[in-house]
N, CA and C atoms as a LAMMPS dump frame, in Angstrom:
ITEM: TIMESTEP
0
ITEM: NUMBER OF ATOMS
441
ITEM: BOX BOUNDS ff ff ff
-5.0000000000000000e+02 5.0000000000000000e+02
-5.0000000000000000e+02 5.0000000000000000e+02
-5.0000000000000000e+02 5.0000000000000000e+02
ITEM: ATOMS id mol type element x y z
1 1 1 N -93.073 152.601 -319.094
2 1 2 C -93.923 153.404 -318.246
3 1 3 C -93.327 153.398 -316.843
4 2 1 N -93.037 154.575 -316.306
5 2 2 C -92.445 154.643 -314.974
6 2 3 C -93.526 154.766 -313.913
7 3 1 N -93.191 154.349 -312.701
8 3 2 C -94.111 154.437 -311.582
9 3 3 C -93.42 155.178 -310.452
10 4 1 N -94.127 156.088 -309.83
11 4 2 C -93.566 156.871 -308.737
12 4 3 C -94.685 157.382 -307.856
13 5 1 N -94.356 157.821 -306.666
14 5 2 C -95.405 158.389 -305.823
15 5 3 C -94.859 159.463 -304.896
16 6 1 N -93.725 160.02 -305.219
17 6 2 C -93.077 160.975 -304.348
18 6 3 C -93.746 162.348 -304.39
19 7 1 N -94.138 162.844 -303.204
20 7 2 C -94.694 164.197 -303.117
21 7 3 C -93.639 165.214 -303.551
22 8 1 N -92.387 164.934 -303.274
23 8 2 C -91.307 165.83 -303.701
24 8 3 C -91.273 165.948 -305.228
25 9 1 N -91.54 164.851 -305.925
26 9 2 C -91.575 164.895 -307.391
27 9 3 C -92.767 165.706 -307.896
28 10 1 N -93.894 165.601 -307.209
29 10 2 C -95.064 166.417 -307.575
30 10 3 C -94.743 167.883 -307.365
31 11 1 N -94.145 168.219 -306.221
32 11 2 C -93.769 169.609 -305.928
33 11 3 C -92.754 170.134 -306.938
34 12 1 N -91.858 169.275 -307.405
35 12 2 C -90.871 169.696 -308.401
36 12 3 C -91.514 169.946 -309.766
37 13 1 N -92.621 169.267 -310.019
38 13 2 C -93.262 169.361 -311.335
39 13 3 C -94.222 170.536 -311.467
40 14 1 N -94.956 170.854 -310.385
41 14 2 C -95.965 171.919 -310.463
42 14 3 C -95.856 172.83 -309.244
43 15 1 N -96.317 174.077 -309.357
44 15 2 C -96.192 175.02 -308.243
45 15 3 C -97.307 174.905 -307.194
46 16 1 N -98.317 174.108 -307.417
47 16 2 C -99.446 173.996 -306.494
48 16 3 C -99.009 173.439 -305.145
49 17 1 N -99.597 173.968 -304.09
50 17 2 C -99.314 173.509 -302.733
51 17 3 C -100.616 173.439 -301.961
52 18 1 N -100.564 172.745 -300.837
53 18 2 C -101.719 172.641 -299.958
54 18 3 C -102.147 174.043 -299.525
55 19 1 N -103.415 174.317 -299.455
56 19 2 C -104.552 173.399 -299.545
57 19 3 C -105.102 173.224 -300.958
58 20 1 N -104.386 173.72 -301.975
59 20 2 C -104.92 173.637 -303.327
60 20 3 C -104.206 172.614 -304.194
61 21 1 N -103.373 171.79 -303.611
62 21 2 C -102.766 170.693 -304.353
63 21 3 C -103.758 169.54 -304.353
64 22 1 N -104.211 169.139 -305.535
65 22 2 C -105.258 168.127 -305.658
66 22 3 C -104.728 166.82 -306.235
67 23 1 N -103.45 166.549 -306.004
68 23 2 C -102.807 165.307 -306.41
69 23 3 C -101.986 164.812 -305.224
70 24 1 N -102.223 163.57 -304.798
71 24 2 C -101.465 162.971 -303.696
72 24 3 C -100.307 162.116 -304.17
73 25 1 N -100.511 161.425 -305.291
74 25 2 C -99.473 160.505 -305.757
75 25 3 C -99.579 160.294 -307.257
76 26 1 N -98.427 159.997 -307.846
77 26 2 C -98.35 159.611 -309.249
78 26 3 C -98.333 158.084 -309.275
79 27 1 N -99.275 157.501 -309.996
80 27 2 C -99.379 156.044 -310.063
81 27 3 C -98.559 155.495 -311.217
82 28 1 N -98.687 156.131 -312.371
83 28 2 C -97.901 155.721 -313.546
84 28 3 C -97.753 156.907 -314.468
85 29 1 N -96.688 156.885 -315.265
86 29 2 C -96.434 158.021 -316.15
87 29 3 C -95.484 157.615 -317.261
88 30 1 N -95.794 158.079 -318.469
89 30 2 C -94.839 158.029 -319.565
90 30 3 C -94.953 159.364 -320.288
91 31 1 N -94.42 159.484 -321.49
92 31 2 C -94.394 160.788 -322.161
93 31 3 C -95.767 161.312 -322.582
94 32 1 N -96.751 160.421 -322.763
95 32 2 C -98.051 160.87 -323.263
96 32 3 C -99.221 160.479 -322.373
97 33 1 N -98.952 159.882 -321.212
98 33 2 C -100.03 159.393 -320.343
99 33 3 C -99.574 159.46 -318.891
100 34 1 N -100.515 159.804 -318.021
101 34 2 C -100.221 159.835 -316.592
102 34 3 C -101.479 159.442 -315.825
103 35 1 N -101.284 158.773 -314.703
104 35 2 C -102.377 158.452 -313.786
105 35 3 C -101.937 158.888 -312.395
106 36 1 N -102.779 159.679 -311.746
107 36 2 C -102.515 160.151 -310.386
108 36 3 C -103.718 159.824 -309.505
109 37 1 N -103.521 159.953 -308.195
110 37 2 C -104.617 159.738 -307.244
111 37 3 C -104.676 160.882 -306.249
112 38 1 N -105.879 161.087 -305.738
113 38 2 C -106.128 162.055 -304.667
114 38 3 C -107.216 161.474 -303.779
115 39 1 N -106.985 161.478 -302.462
116 39 2 C -108.007 161.063 -301.512
117 39 3 C -108.531 162.294 -300.794
118 40 1 N -109.842 162.445 -300.801
119 40 2 C -110.488 163.543 -300.082
120 40 3 C -110.839 163.054 -298.686
121 41 1 N -110.299 163.703 -297.673
122 41 2 C -110.492 163.259 -296.292
123 41 3 C -111.899 163.548 -295.779
124 42 1 N -112.525 164.566 -296.335
125 42 2 C -113.812 165.021 -295.821
126 42 3 C -113.658 166.255 -294.953
127 43 1 N -112.413 166.579 -294.586
128 43 2 C -112.138 167.769 -293.78
129 43 3 C -111.846 169 -294.629
130 44 1 N -111.809 168.842 -295.952
131 44 2 C -111.527 169.982 -296.828
132 44 3 C -112.608 171.054 -296.638
133 45 1 N -112.19 172.304 -296.725
134 45 2 C -113.079 173.426 -296.404
135 45 3 C -114.334 173.479 -297.261
136 46 1 N -114.284 173.032 -298.5
137 46 2 C -115.44 173.2 -299.385
138 46 3 C -116.637 172.352 -298.974
139 47 1 N -116.416 171.265 -298.254
140 47 2 C -117.548 170.429 -297.859
141 47 3 C -118.473 171.129 -296.863
142 48 1 N -117.972 172.137 -296.174
143 48 2 C -118.806 172.877 -295.215
144 48 3 C -119.965 173.597 -295.913
145 49 1 N -119.734 174.026 -297.142
146 49 2 C -120.777 174.778 -297.838
147 49 3 C -121.265 174.121 -299.111
148 50 1 N -120.724 172.988 -299.494
149 50 2 C -121.087 172.337 -300.762
150 50 3 C -121.374 170.856 -300.534
151 51 1 N -122.368 170.468 -300.009
152 51 2 C -123.508 171.117 -299.386
153 51 3 C -123.58 170.629 -297.944
154 52 1 N -123.982 171.463 -296.986
155 52 2 C -123.934 171.061 -295.577
156 52 3 C -124.682 169.756 -295.27
157 53 1 N -125.815 169.508 -295.891
158 53 2 C -126.589 168.304 -295.611
159 53 3 C -126.201 167.11 -296.484
160 54 1 N -125.526 167.378 -297.587
161 54 2 C -125.098 166.316 -298.498
162 54 3 C -123.799 166.759 -299.173
163 55 1 N -122.666 166.619 -298.477
164 55 2 C -121.41 167.136 -299.027
165 55 3 C -120.983 166.404 -300.299
166 56 1 N -120.657 167.197 -301.314
167 56 2 C -120.178 166.707 -302.609
168 56 3 C -118.892 167.436 -302.972
169 57 1 N -117.992 166.751 -303.636
170 57 2 C -116.797 167.411 -304.164
171 57 3 C -117.231 168.229 -305.377
172 58 1 N -116.968 169.538 -305.372
173 58 2 C -117.361 170.358 -306.517
174 58 3 C -116.732 169.866 -307.823
175 59 1 N -117.528 169.851 -308.87
176 59 2 C -117.041 169.406 -310.171
177 59 3 C -115.861 170.212 -310.67
178 60 1 N -115.838 171.498 -310.365
179 60 2 C -114.724 172.336 -310.807
180 60 3 C -113.417 171.86 -310.182
181 61 1 N -113.478 171.274 -308.983
182 61 2 C -112.262 170.751 -308.353
183 61 3 C -111.823 169.436 -308.989
184 62 1 N -112.766 168.665 -309.498
185 62 2 C -112.398 167.471 -310.256
186 62 3 C -111.671 167.875 -311.541
187 63 1 N -112.159 168.938 -312.167
188 63 2 C -111.482 169.458 -313.359
189 63 3 C -110.092 169.978 -312.997
190 64 1 N -109.986 170.704 -311.891
191 64 2 C -108.693 171.213 -311.458
192 64 3 C -107.718 170.076 -311.179
193 65 1 N -108.185 168.996 -310.546
194 65 2 C -107.325 167.841 -310.297
195 65 3 C -106.814 167.265 -311.623
196 66 1 N -107.682 167.218 -312.63
197 66 2 C -107.264 166.742 -313.947
198 66 3 C -106.243 167.658 -314.588
199 67 1 N -106.442 168.958 -314.451
200 67 2 C -105.493 169.895 -315.053
201 67 3 C -104.157 169.89 -314.305
202 68 1 N -104.181 169.714 -312.974
203 68 2 C -102.92 169.588 -312.237
204 68 3 C -102.177 168.321 -312.655
205 69 1 N -102.917 167.245 -312.85
206 69 2 C -102.305 166.005 -313.329
207 69 3 C -101.687 166.225 -314.704
208 70 1 N -102.4 166.934 -315.567
209 70 2 C -101.859 167.27 -316.884
210 70 3 C -100.606 168.122 -316.788
211 71 1 N -100.583 169.055 -315.847
212 71 2 C -99.401 169.907 -315.666
213 71 3 C -98.193 169.081 -315.223
214 72 1 N -98.432 168.06 -314.399
215 72 2 C -97.333 167.164 -314.007
216 72 3 C -96.793 166.452 -315.242
217 73 1 N -97.703 165.961 -316.091
218 73 2 C -97.281 165.306 -317.327
219 73 3 C -96.471 166.259 -318.207
220 74 1 N -96.949 167.496 -318.345
221 74 2 C -96.295 168.462 -319.228
222 74 3 C -94.969 168.962 -318.677
223 75 1 N -94.718 168.75 -317.395
224 75 2 C -93.443 169.206 -316.825
225 75 3 C -92.26 168.537 -317.515
226 76 1 N -92.481 167.418 -318.174
227 76 2 C -91.418 166.749 -318.939
228 76 3 C -91.032 167.549 -320.184
229 77 1 N -91.943 168.418 -320.632
230 77 2 C -91.724 169.164 -321.872
231 77 3 C -91.425 170.635 -321.645
232 78 1 N -91.516 171.101 -320.426
233 78 2 C -91.389 172.53 -320.159
234 78 3 C -90.24 172.802 -319.198
235 79 1 N -89.666 173.975 -319.322
236 79 2 C -88.607 174.431 -318.429
237 79 3 C -89.264 175.221 -317.305
238 80 1 N -89.16 174.75 -316.051
239 80 2 C -89.844 175.438 -314.954
240 80 3 C -89.371 176.873 -314.759
241 81 1 N -88.16 177.205 -315.227
242 81 2 C -87.675 178.581 -315.117
243 81 3 C -88.304 179.479 -316.181
244 82 1 N -88.823 178.871 -317.249
245 82 2 C -89.418 179.649 -318.34
246 82 3 C -90.892 179.946 -318.097
247 83 1 N -91.557 179.106 -317.307
248 83 2 C -92.974 179.319 -317.054
249 83 3 C -93.662 178.047 -316.626
250 84 1 N -94.959 178.154 -316.448
251 84 2 C -95.765 177.01 -316.024
252 84 3 C -96.919 176.825 -316.997
253 85 1 N -97.398 175.583 -317.141
254 85 2 C -98.562 175.373 -317.997
255 85 3 C -99.807 176.02 -317.368
256 86 1 N -100.541 176.742 -318.176
257 86 2 C -101.811 177.324 -317.725
258 86 3 C -102.901 176.902 -318.701
259 87 1 N -104.078 176.664 -318.168
260 87 2 C -105.201 176.236 -319.001
261 87 3 C -105.664 177.387 -319.883
262 88 1 N -105.92 177.076 -321.141
263 88 2 C -106.458 178.063 -322.072
264 88 3 C -107.838 177.684 -322.591
265 89 1 N -108.202 176.414 -322.361
266 89 2 C -109.512 175.962 -322.838
267 89 3 C -109.91 174.708 -322.077
268 90 1 N -111.175 174.635 -321.762
269 90 2 C -111.772 173.454 -321.14
270 90 3 C -113.016 173.165 -321.964
271 91 1 N -113.152 171.94 -322.445
272 91 2 C -114.301 171.661 -323.313
273 91 3 C -114.834 170.253 -323.08
274 92 1 N -116.036 170.051 -323.575
275 92 2 C -116.698 168.751 -323.509
276 92 3 C -116.717 168.179 -322.09
277 93 1 N -116.99 169.04 -321.111
278 93 2 C -117.004 168.609 -319.711
279 93 3 C -118.285 167.83 -319.44
280 94 1 N -118.104 166.652 -318.859
281 94 2 C -119.24 165.803 -318.485
282 94 3 C -119.028 165.316 -317.063
283 95 1 N -120.016 165.553 -316.208
284 95 2 C -119.989 165.031 -314.85
285 95 3 C -120.946 163.849 -314.804
286 96 1 N -120.435 162.698 -314.424
287 96 2 C -121.208 161.46 -314.502
288 96 3 C -121.669 160.937 -313.147
289 97 1 N -120.791 160.952 -312.145
290 97 2 C -121.096 160.399 -310.829
291 97 3 C -120.482 161.288 -309.758
292 98 1 N -121.134 161.389 -308.601
293 98 2 C -120.611 162.259 -307.539
294 98 3 C -119.374 161.669 -306.862
295 99 1 N -118.532 162.56 -306.354
296 99 2 C -117.385 162.196 -305.528
297 99 3 C -117.681 162.719 -304.129
298 100 1 N -117.628 161.821 -303.156
299 100 2 C -118.034 162.137 -301.789
300 100 3 C -116.824 162.252 -300.873
301 101 1 N -116.996 162.884 -299.713
302 101 2 C -115.908 162.922 -298.736
303 101 3 C -115.449 161.499 -298.433
304 102 1 N -114.144 161.32 -298.358
305 102 2 C -113.573 159.995 -298.115
306 102 3 C -113.234 159.232 -299.375
307 103 1 N -113.74 159.669 -300.534
308 103 2 C -113.454 158.977 -301.792
309 103 3 C -112.025 159.249 -302.263
310 104 1 N -111.469 158.274 -302.956
311 104 2 C -110.196 158.433 -303.658
312 104 3 C -110.511 158.508 -305.138
313 105 1 N -110.011 159.544 -305.783
314 105 2 C -110.187 159.658 -307.231
315 105 3 C -108.911 159.194 -307.927
316 106 1 N -109.112 158.616 -309.098
317 106 2 C -108.006 158.273 -309.98
318 106 3 C -108.14 159.18 -311.189
319 107 1 N -107.064 159.863 -311.523
320 107 2 C -107.079 160.866 -312.581
321 107 3 C -106.159 160.401 -313.701
322 108 1 N -106.721 160.12 -314.864
323 108 2 C -105.942 159.692 -316.026
324 108 3 C -105.973 160.804 -317.07
325 109 1 N -104.8 161.193 -317.536
326 109 2 C -104.693 162.26 -318.531
327 109 3 C -103.805 161.779 -319.669
328 110 1 N -104.268 162.042 -320.893
329 110 2 C -103.509 161.706 -322.096
330 110 3 C -103.195 162.967 -322.873
331 111 1 N -101.965 163.091 -323.315
332 111 2 C -101.562 164.153 -324.23
333 111 3 C -101.985 163.709 -325.618
334 112 1 N -102.914 164.441 -326.236
335 112 2 C -103.447 164.022 -327.525
336 112 3 C -102.788 164.735 -328.704
337 113 1 N -102.237 165.95 -328.449
338 113 2 C -101.601 166.7 -329.527
339 113 3 C -100.747 167.805 -328.934
340 114 1 N -99.672 168.134 -329.662
341 114 2 C -98.831 169.268 -329.265
342 114 3 C -98.55 170.103 -330.497
343 115 1 N -98.781 171.419 -330.365
344 115 2 C -98.445 172.374 -331.417
345 115 3 C -97.575 173.45 -330.778
346 116 1 N -96.266 173.382 -330.998
347 116 2 C -95.292 174.29 -330.376
348 116 3 C -95.459 174.248 -328.857
349 117 1 N -95.807 175.37 -328.227
350 117 2 C -95.983 175.4 -326.768
351 117 3 C -97.447 175.279 -326.347
352 118 1 N -98.286 174.746 -327.224
353 118 2 C -99.68 174.494 -326.881
354 118 3 C -99.888 172.988 -326.837
355 119 1 N -100.53 172.538 -325.758
356 119 2 C -100.74 171.115 -325.511
357 119 3 C -102.229 170.837 -325.4
358 120 1 N -102.693 169.772 -326.033
359 120 2 C -104.086 169.366 -325.974
360 120 3 C -104.16 168.039 -325.227
361 121 1 N -105.052 167.988 -324.245
362 121 2 C -105.112 166.821 -323.372
363 121 3 C -106.545 166.366 -323.153
364 122 1 N -106.701 165.106 -322.772
365 122 2 C -108 164.526 -322.421
366 122 3 C -107.874 163.932 -321.028
367 123 1 N -108.874 164.187 -320.179
368 123 2 C -108.835 163.724 -318.788
369 123 3 C -110.06 162.897 -318.448
370 124 1 N -109.829 161.907 -317.576
371 124 2 C -110.923 161.107 -317.022
372 124 3 C -110.661 160.982 -315.527
373 125 1 N -111.652 161.386 -314.727
374 125 2 C -111.564 161.283 -313.275
375 125 3 C -112.566 160.225 -312.836
376 126 1 N -112.079 159.226 -312.092
377 126 2 C -112.931 158.124 -311.65
378 126 3 C -112.885 157.995 -310.131
379 127 1 N -113.967 157.486 -309.577
380 127 2 C -114.034 157.152 -308.151
381 127 3 C -114.855 155.878 -308.012
382 128 1 N -114.405 154.976 -307.18
383 128 2 C -115.099 153.704 -306.948
384 128 3 C -115.353 152.947 -308.253
385 129 1 N -114.41 153.056 -309.202
386 129 2 C -114.533 152.334 -310.456
387 129 3 C -115.504 152.936 -311.457
388 130 1 N -116.061 154.11 -311.141
389 130 2 C -117.005 154.767 -312.048
390 130 3 C -116.468 156.123 -312.469
391 131 1 N -116.744 156.5 -313.708
392 131 2 C -116.317 157.807 -314.202
393 131 3 C -117.093 158.895 -313.463
394 132 1 N -116.358 159.835 -312.886
395 132 2 C -116.967 160.979 -312.205
396 132 3 C -116.992 162.198 -313.12
397 133 1 N -115.936 162.373 -313.909
398 133 2 C -115.85 163.515 -314.823
399 133 3 C -114.961 163.139 -315.993
400 134 1 N -115.278 163.732 -317.122
401 134 2 C -114.489 163.534 -318.339
402 134 3 C -114.482 164.867 -319.07
403 135 1 N -113.307 165.259 -319.587
404 135 2 C -113.217 166.534 -320.296
405 135 3 C -111.937 166.6 -321.112
406 136 1 N -111.898 167.582 -322.01
407 136 2 C -110.705 167.9 -322.786
408 136 3 C -110.246 169.281 -322.376
409 137 1 N -108.941 169.517 -322.472
410 137 2 C -108.445 170.852 -322.157
411 137 3 C -107.168 171.134 -322.929
412 138 1 N -106.838 172.411 -323.01
413 138 2 C -105.616 172.852 -323.667
414 138 3 C -104.829 173.718 -322.698
415 139 1 N -103.513 173.65 -322.828
416 139 2 C -102.613 174.438 -321.99
417 139 3 C -101.545 175.07 -322.871
418 140 1 N -101.028 176.17 -322.399
419 140 2 C -99.835 176.765 -322.991
420 140 3 C -98.916 177.154 -321.848
421 141 1 N -97.687 177.471 -322.177
422 141 2 C -96.731 177.84 -321.143
423 141 3 C -96.776 179.342 -320.955
424 142 1 N -97.048 179.772 -319.721
425 142 2 C -97.084 181.185 -319.385
426 142 3 C -95.793 181.564 -318.684
427 143 1 N -95.214 182.652 -319.106
428 143 2 C -93.96 183.118 -318.494
429 143 3 C -94.223 183.539 -317.061
430 144 1 N -93.282 183.232 -316.203
431 144 2 C -93.381 183.636 -314.808
432 144 3 C -92.918 185.083 -314.678
433 145 1 N -93.678 185.851 -313.949
434 145 2 C -93.301 187.234 -313.689
435 145 3 C -92.864 187.345 -312.243
436 146 1 N -91.822 188.111 -312.004
437 146 2 C -91.416 188.323 -310.612
438 146 3 C -92.319 189.353 -309.976
439 147 1 N -92.645 189.13 -308.725
440 147 2 C -93.565 190.034 -308.016
441 147 3 C -92.858 190.697 -306.894
């Protein structure tokens, strides 16, 4: 199991960039498992409206952080010139505990099955030692089109 935390390696693996990059560091990674972290400063734009009196990290962003982590894992299996992993299914989503401004999430993703260019993964997002979200998702490789 390798350990790394280079932002350059994250940028090399996935096309996401600030302000929509929801992974700060890779904690551990092998061919079928990855753990990443993201710290929410509290200055992110969504806290202004979600919710002004009680800011919460939107659950959809916890899912996105999990899928970005999965895309980093899948970069070992895909050619970046051929395309990028895109989500085709999200299922069994469970939100268990809130993530607040200032929290650091730990995102663990496991590759559970691969069928040709379709990948099935399971994600768990935790904060303060408690599960915040858990879900399964599938990805396939989408060809990049020039614009």
